C-alpha positions in Angstrom: -3.3 -42.5 50.1 -7.0 -44.6 51.2 -6.9 -43.7 54.4 -6.2 -40.0 53.7 -8.9 -39.7 51.0 -11.3 -41.1 53.5 -10.7 -39.5 56.3 -10.8 -36.1 53.5 -14.3 -36.8 52.3 -16.0 -38.5 55.6 -16.9 -36.9 58.7 -14.9 -39.7 61.3 -18.2 -39.1 63.9 -21.2 -39.2 61.8 -19.9 -41.5 58.6 -21.5 -39.0 55.8 -19.9 -37.7 53.2 -18.5 -34.2 53.4 -18.4 -33.3 49.6 -18.2 -36.2 46.5 -14.6 -35.7 44.8 -14.8 -34.9 41.4 -10.9 -36.7 40.6 -11.5 -40.4 39.3 -8.9 -41.9 41.8 -10.8 -40.4 45.0 -14.1 -41.1 43.6 -13.3 -44.8 43.5 -11.8 -45.0 46.7 -15.1 -43.2 48.5 -17.7 -45.4 46.5 -15.3 -48.1 47.4 -16.6 -46.9 51.3 -20.1 -46.5 50.2 -20.0 -49.8 49.3 -19.2 -51.0 52.5 -22.9 -49.9 54.0 -24.5 -52.9 51.7 -24.5 -56.3 52.5 -23.4 -59.1 49.9 -26.1 -61.1 48.7 -28.8 -59.4 50.5 -31.1 -57.6 47.5 -32.5 -54.0 48.2 -35.5 -51.6 47.1 -34.9 -48.5 45.1 -36.4 -47.3 48.2 -33.5 -49.1 50.6 -30.9 -48.0 48.7 -32.0 -44.0 48.8 -32.6 -44.7 52.5 -29.0 -45.7 53.2 -27.1 -43.1 50.9 -29.4 -40.5 51.7 -28.0 -40.9 55.2 -24.3 -40.7 54.0 -24.7 -37.7 51.4 -27.9 -36.5 51.6 -27.2 -33.5 49.3 -27.4 -35.9 46.4 -27.8 -39.5 46.9 -29.3 -40.5 43.4 -25.8 -39.3 42.1 -24.3 -41.5 44.3 -27.2 -44.5 43.8 -26.3 -44.1 40.0 -22.3 -44.0 40.4 -22.2 -47.1 42.1 -24.0 -48.7 39.4 -21.9 -47.0 36.5 -18.7 -47.8 38.1 -19.6 -51.8 39.0 -20.0 -51.6 42.6 -23.8 -52.7 42.4 -26.2 -54.2 40.2 -29.8 -52.9 39.4 -32.7 -55.7 37.8 -33.5 -54.7 34.4 -36.8 -53.4 36.0 -35.0 -51.4 38.5 -36.9 -52.8 41.6 -33.8 -55.2 43.0 -30.8 -53.6 43.9 -27.5 -55.7 45.1 -23.6 -55.1 45.4 -21.3 -56.9 43.9 -19.1 -59.0 45.6 
């Protein structure tokens, strides 16, 4: 099920997201896959996060960033300067 969702929503060659799923379960699977692009323990600036997410889904990388935080895959400092993936 997970593999099928990843195969459906991501380009196998480039790793780019074809479209963002509307269904909740598929959204979580896609976000889990996107979170793999960040190293645990490493701090990222918003610019760095955006650059990584733009490679994956240029159409709406801002929404991806927000969802990574809302769904608990990523933490952001109160001043929004530091982002880190949750381990």
